N, C-alpha and C positions, 0 to 999 in steps of 0.2 A: 693732885689731882691724876695727873700724867702716872704715881708709882705707882695707885691702886690701878688703872688700867690694865700697867704690866703685870703687877699681879697675878691678875684677873688672865691677863694671856697664859702668864706662867704656868695656872693650874689644869688649864685647856691646854695648853700642850701635853703635860702631866695625865689629866684623864686620857686623854688620848694614845698615848704610847702605854699602860698601864690595858685599855680597849681592848688595842691592838694586841697585846703579851696576851689578854689572858682570850681573847680568840682565836690566837692561834692555835692557845695550847689545846681547847677546844675544837680543833677544827684536828690538830694530829690525837684526840683520843675517841671520836668519833673513826676517822682512818683505822685507828686501833682494833676497833670489831669486824672492820671486811679484813677477814681472814680465811685461809683455806688450812686445816691438820693437816700434817706429815706423818704416816702411820709410823715410820724408820725413822725419826729425829722428834725431842720435844719443842722445839720452835717451828713454829706457823708460819706460812708465809702470809705477808698482812700489806697495807699500804702504809703504811708510817714514815716508810723512808723516803716516799713519793711526798709525804707533809713535811720531811724534815728538808728536805729539798726546798720546799716553797718555804718557806718559814724563814730560811738564811736566805732564801731572795727579796722577799719582802720586807724583812726586819731589820737584815742586815746581822752582822757579828753580835751585837754587842744588846741589842735586842730578842737577835733570835736565840743567845743562849738564855737570855731570862727566861724567854716561853718556855724554853723545850726542859728546864728547871719549873719550873710552876706548871709545865706536864708531872711534871716523874715526882716532886713537891705535892701536887695532891694525890694522884696515883698511892705514892706511897702513905698520906695518910688515911687509906682507906676507901675513894671515890673511885667504880670504878671505871676507871679510866686504860689500864692496862686490856691485853688482845682478852679477848674472850669475856670483858666487865668486869674484871677484877681488880683487885686493889690491892694496895698494903705490903707493910714494909715486905714480910715472906716472897710476896710474888715478883720485886725485887732483885731479894737475892737470888731468885731461882733462874733456870735455864738461859734464861732470855735478860738477866740481866744488865750482861756486858752491851747486848744491841743496846741496851735503854739508854744505858751511859753513854757508850759510843755514838749516840745519838745530838751529846753535844758537840764533841769533838767533829761531827759531820757537818752543822749546823752553821757552827764558828767557820768551818773551811770553804762553803760555799758561799757565807753572806760577805767574807772577806778577800774571795774571787770579786764579787759582784761591787764591795769596796775600790775594787782595785783595777774595775775598767776586764775583769778576762771575761764577763758573760757578754760580751758586746756582740760575741761569736758568736753562731751556733758549738760550733765544731769544738770550742772552746768551755761551751755548756755542756755539754755529751759530755765531754773527758774532765772535769768538775763532777758533772754527777755521779761520773763512776768510779772518781776518787773518793767522794764521803760515802757509797757503796762500803770501798774495800778499805776503811777510814771506820768505819762501823762492824765490819767484818773482823776487823784485828781486834775488839774491843770483844766480841761476843766470841772470840774463838779461844783469846786470852781468860776471857773470866769463864769459857767450859773447861780448859785447862785446869785452869789455879783450881775451882767449886766440881768439879762433873770428873772430872776424869778418871778419876780412882774406883767412880763405880764399873767400870767396864765397859760403859757402852764402846767408846773408841779403846784398840793398841797401838794403832798405828798411825802417821800424821794425813796418811791419805781415809782412813777409817772416817780420823776427827772433822776431814775438811770434809768430807762426807755428809758429817752432822750438823754441820755450825756454817759451810759456804755454797759448795755446789749446787746445792736445792734449791738455791734463791739466784743463783746467775743470768739465768734465761731472763725470767721477773724481773730479775731489780736490772736488766740494757730494757727492756722496756722501759720503766720506770723513767729511767733517763734518755729514753729516745721520747717522751711525753711529757716530759720538763721542758726538752730541749726544744722541741716543738711548739707549745704552749708560748713559752719566750721568744721565739722567734716570730711568732701569730702578733702577740701580743707589741711587740716591737715595729713589725708592722702597721699595726693598725694609730700607736703612738705614730709615726712616722705619717701617713696618710691624713691625721687628724692637723697637724702642723704645718702643712702645703697649703 
């Protein structure tokens, strides 16, 4: 009887993890649709990276990566999960593909930082959020260089960064501040409940 109860408990835990992974993948898909196209770059401003921060924070490094990979896989299969209700491998291999791949590294960084206890202080939370964005920029810029630099959209590193990094800095700093503020509020609420 105990063995049967243990199997049911394991199935319950597994189902809970699958539900969390899918829920956060859907959240990322929803945040992808909140976008502001920019006329001078093929990369729009979205709330995706804010989703990446929270996925890493709440799911940790392993489940966070699984959630982002699920989002990418479902989008690649054609579901309208990517920005502008787009999906398919063609979109994944487009100008924003590097950023999308960078989400995996970004979510892992945030999740690992939480696991190591680095997000218990608000200034570390802010720094980790900024670092996650820098990692995503790195992948996005590298992808852009390897696949789209030959189109002549940018001839110098400065021009390249104007397409891939600079337009997003202020918004992403605000996202990092919002992430930090919400974690701070959550920690205070949890502290008040424990008293």
